[in-house]
N, C-alpha and C positions, 0 to 999 in steps of 0.2 A: 450382580446377578445372584442373589442369595437363594438358598433352597432350590438348587438346580440339580438336574441329572442329565447325563449324556449316555445313551444306551445303544449298543449294537445288537441287532437281532437278525436271524436268518430269513431269507425270502425264497431260497431255492426250492423249498417244499413247504407244504401247509403245516402249521403247528399241529402237534399231536392232538388227537380227539379230546383228550382230557381237558385241554385248555378251552375248547369250544363252549363249555358251559359258562364261561365268563362273558360271553357276548349276549346281547339282547336279541330277542326274536326277530326284530326288524333288520338287525345287522346280518343275521344268518340268512334271512330271506334275500337281502340284497347281494350277499356273497354268492348265493346260488345262481345269480344272473350273470356273473362275471366269467371270463375265460380263466383257464387254470392258472396262468401266470398272475393275472390281476387279482384272482381270488386269494392266492397265497399271500400276496402283499397286503391286501385289505384285512384279512383275518389276523395275520401275524402282527401287523402294526397296531391294531386295536387291542389285541391281547397284551402286547408289550406296553402300550400306553397305560392300560388299566393296572397292570402289575407295578409299573414304575410309579404311578401316581399314588397307589395305595401304600406303597413303601414310603414314599416321600411324606405323605400325610399321616402315616401310622393309623390307617383306618381299614375297615373291612372292604374287600374288593367290590361288594355289591353297593357300597355307598359312593362309589366313584361315578360321577355324571360328567360326560364330556359333550359339549355343544360346538357346532361349527357356526361361526358368525357369518353374517351376510358377506363380509369381506373375504371369507375363506379361512380366517384364523381359527385355530382350535382353542377353546377356552374350557378350563375345568371349573365346574360350578362350585367354587368355594368362596369364602370371604376372608381375606381378599382373594381374588381369582388367581389361578395359575394359567399359564399359557404354554402351548406346545407347538412344535413343528416337526415334520417328518420328511425324510428323503429316502430314495431307493437307488441302489445300484443293481448290478446283475444278480449277485448272490447274497447281498446283505441290505438291511435297512438300518437307518440311523435316526434316532429321535432325540430331541432335547425338550426338557420341561423346565420352566422357570417362573419367577414371580413377575416378569414383565414381558412385553411383546418380544417375539423371537422369529427369526427366519433362518432356516438351515438348508444347505444344498451340498451335494457331494457327487463327484463323478469319478468312476474307477477305470475309465478307458481313455484311449487317445482321442484326439479331435476327429470328428467325422470327415469324410473326404470332401464334403460340401461346406466346410466350416467358413470359407470365405464368403459364400452367399449368405450364411447365417449372420455374419458380421454386418453385411450390407443391409440385411432385412431388419435386424432386431437391435443393433447397438446404436447408441447416440454418437454424435460427432466427436465428442471428447474421447470416448472409448475407442472409436475407430482410429483416430489420430494417434492415440497412445500405442495401440497394437501395431500400427504401421511403422512406428518408430523403434520397435523392438528388433533385436537381432533375428535374422531369418531363421537361425537354428533353434530359436526358442519360441517362435511365434505360435506354433500349434499348442505347446504346453501353456503358453500365456493365454491363449484363447480359452482353454478349458478352465483355467483359474478365473478368468474374467467372466465366463458364463456363470460359474458358481457364485461369484461376487454379486452379479446382477440378479440372478434368480433368488438368492437368499434375501436380498434387500426387498425384492418385490413380494416375497412370501411374508416378510416382516410387515409390509404395508397391507398385505391381504390380497394380492393379485399375483398372476403368473407372468412369466417373461414374455409369453406370446400376447399378453393383453396390454402391454404398455411398453412403448419403445422410446419414450421421451427421456431426456437427460434427467437422471435421478435427482440431481441437485436442484432442479427446478420444479419438483412435484408439489412442494408446499413451503411455507415459511418456517416450519419447525426446525429445530436443531437436528442435523443429520445423525443417524445412529452410528455406533461403532461397528467395525467389522474385524473378525479374527479368522485368519486363514489357518488351515491345518493340513497335515499329511496323514493319510490313513491307508495302510495296505497297498501302497503304490499309487493310490489315487489322491485327489486333492478336493478340499471342501472349504466352505466359508460359513461361519456363524455370524449372524447380524443381530444386534441387540442394543440395549440402552446402557450397558456396562462398559467402562473403559478397559477393564481387564477381566479375564476369566481364569479360573483355577479348576478346571474340570479334566478328568481322565475318564474315558468311556469304560463302562462295564458291559459284560456280555450277558445276554439273556438267551439261553439255549431253549428253543421251543420245539425243536425237531430231534428227538432221540438223543444221539450222542454227538450232536453238532458241536464242533469246537473251531476256534478261529484265533489267529494271531493278529491282534489289531495293529501292531506296529504304528502306534499313534504318536504324533508330536505336533505342537503348535509351531507355526513358521512365520517368518516375516513375509509380508506381501511384497511383490516386485515393486521397485521404486518408480517414481515419475508420474503415477496416476494422481491427478488433482481433482477429478470430478467426483461428485456424489456423496462420499461418506468418509468418516474418519477411520483410519486403520490403527491397529495397536502399535 
């Protein structure tokens, strides 16, 4: 995964007005139609993406063109293209940019009270059987990790978790991607991509005044025993 960036940015408040000039008129118009929470996420993510990509390509900010493909993947209009994926938690956003398809998901909270019904509704048989075989004391944390694993894979493919509940290892005949789990600020996430290993540390992009954040980031080994879907580090 060459030429990559992993960036943390705030979403608890809208980026300072000085950054809004980086957005296109259509983006600002769309942002105005959103509720306050979704507006902050939308604006901050697009500002963070534009800043990150301009730094990565060593180009002017106005030269950055980002398109959303029919599959939902974000693609930077360069030759060769760059790809991006974005995920949100309650107070922070996380994005990754790289030279091949990517999927990123992160959860900073505990499992919802209805997590068992989520398992029945969205997970495939292999995932359900693996989770049922885990220690009762770790099942809720394992559910959160498994959710990020599935969601990041489906983002990599260009769909969302609610749009596809099939066993991921049966989606096509292509070689499965690699997945890399990580811990961040007490939460857990998964990065899905075509690289066997990654050597990334997140950088902070403060868009809201004096915002600061202790990332407390580390790559982690995935829980053992899962045989379905993808290759883990």
